[in-house]
C-alpha positions as CSV (number, residue, x, y, z in Angstrom):
1,M,12.0,-9.5,2.1
2,V,10.5,-11.2,-1.1
3,S,13.1,-11.7,-4.0
4,R,12.5,-9.7,-7.2
5,D,12.1,-13.1,-9.0
6,A,8.7,-13.6,-7.3
7,Y,7.3,-10.5,-9.3
8,N,7.8,-12.0,-12.8
9,V,4.8,-12.1,-15.1
10,F,2.0,-14.4,-13.6
11,I,-1.3,-13.6,-15.2
12,A,-4.2,-14.6,-13.2
13,V,-7.8,-13.9,-12.1
14,Y,-8.0,-14.1,-8.3
15,M,-10.4,-13.7,-5.4
16,M,-9.3,-12.0,-2.1
17,A,-11.3,-12.3,1.0
18,S,-11.6,-10.4,4.3
19,R,-12.0,-13.8,6.2
20,K,-13.9,-17.1,5.6
21,H,-17.3,-16.3,4.1
22,G,-16.4,-12.6,4.4
23,V,-16.2,-10.0,1.7
24,I,-14.9,-11.2,-1.5
25,Y,-13.0,-9.1,-4.3
26,T,-12.5,-10.5,-7.7
27,G,-9.7,-9.0,-9.7
28,V,-7.1,-9.6,-12.6
29,T,-3.4,-9.0,-12.9
30,S,-0.3,-9.6,-14.7
31,Q,1.9,-10.1,-11.4
32,L,-0.1,-12.1,-9.0
33,P,2.6,-12.3,-6.3
34,R,3.0,-8.5,-6.2
35,R,-0.7,-7.7,-6.4
36,A,-1.7,-10.2,-3.6
37,G,1.3,-8.7,-1.7
38,Q,-0.4,-5.2,-2.2
39,H,-3.7,-6.3,-0.9
40,R,-2.1,-8.0,2.1
41,E,-0.3,-4.9,3.1
42,G,-3.2,-2.6,2.7
43,R,-1.7,-0.8,-0.2
44,M,-4.6,-1.0,-2.7
45,P,-6.8,1.9,-2.0
46,G,-10.6,1.6,-2.4
47,F,-12.7,-1.4,-1.9
48,T,-10.1,-4.0,-0.7
49,Q,-8.7,-1.5,1.8
50,R,-12.0,-0.2,3.0
51,Y,-13.1,-4.0,3.8
52,G,-9.9,-5.4,5.0
53,V,-9.8,-7.8,1.9
54,K,-6.2,-9.3,2.5
55,R,-6.4,-13.1,2.0
56,L,-5.8,-14.7,-1.4
57,V,-8.4,-17.6,-1.4
58,W,-8.5,-18.4,-5.2
59,Y,-6.7,-17.9,-8.3
60,E,-6.6,-19.2,-12.0
61,P,-3.6,-18.7,-14.0
62,H,-3.9,-17.7,-17.7
63,D,-1.7,-17.6,-20.6
64,S,-2.7,-14.0,-21.8
65,I,-3.9,-10.9,-20.2
66,L,-6.9,-10.8,-22.6
67,A,-8.2,-14.3,-21.6
68,A,-7.8,-13.3,-18.0
69,I,-9.8,-10.1,-18.5
70,Q,-12.7,-12.0,-20.1
71,R,-12.7,-14.6,-17.2
72,E,-12.7,-11.7,-14.6
73,K,-15.6,-10.2,-16.3
74,S,-17.6,-13.5,-16.3
75,L,-16.8,-14.0,-12.6
76,K,-18.0,-10.6,-11.8
77,K,-21.5,-11.3,-13.3
78,Y,-21.9,-14.6,-11.2
79,K,-23.8,-14.6,-7.9
80,R,-22.0,-14.5,-4.7
81,E,-22.9,-18.2,-4.1
82,W,-21.1,-19.4,-7.2
83,K,-18.0,-17.6,-6.2
84,V,-18.2,-19.1,-2.7
85,N,-18.6,-22.6,-4.4
86,L,-15.7,-21.9,-6.7
87,I,-13.4,-20.9,-3.7
88,E,-14.6,-24.0,-1.6
89,R,-14.0,-26.6,-4.3
90,D,-10.2,-25.7,-4.4
91,N,-9.9,-24.1,-0.8
92,P,-12.6,-25.3,1.5
93,D,-11.0,-23.6,4.5
94,W,-10.4,-20.3,2.9
95,H,-6.8,-20.4,3.8
96,D,-4.6,-17.5,2.5
97,L,-2.8,-18.9,-0.4
98,F,-0.1,-16.1,-0.5
99,P,2.6,-18.0,1.4
100,T,2.2,-21.0,-0.8
101,L,2.2,-18.9,-4.0
102,M,5.5,-17.5,-2.7
103,G,7.0,-20.9,-1.9
104,V,7.1,-20.2,1.7
105,T,7.1,-23.4,3.9
106,D,9.3,-22.2,6.7
107,F,7.1,-19.6,8.8
108,D,9.8,-19.4,11.4
109,R,12.2,-17.8,8.8
110,W,9.4,-15.6,7.2
111,P,7.0,-14.9,10.0
112,E,5.6,-11.7,8.1
113,L,4.1,-14.0,5.5
114,R,2.2,-16.1,8.1
115,S,-1.5,-15.4,7.7
116,N,-4.0,-15.3,10.7
117,D,-6.1,-18.1,9.4
118,R,-3.6,-21.0,10.1
């Protein structure tokens, strides 16, 4: 079980993917750990649920939600190739960043947070 402290404000623009070079979803949130967890668990109806987009592959923290929304709008205008380059600059293997975001290093203790890509 993830602690409530993990759900404190964390404003970010983020990209989720179905797999390496798979379907990409770009979003914005004020609670990145919570939102990424919802995507991972398939609790976000619509596009991400339909395409199995469950892997947090990139995120960019922001100080304000307005700045994050502006950045999200910009990213959504970019071509897929540019988004792939942005992901691969920081995460070349498209690993799921959710466990690291949650501070998990002991997957024997928290096996439910292990992603299928490691």
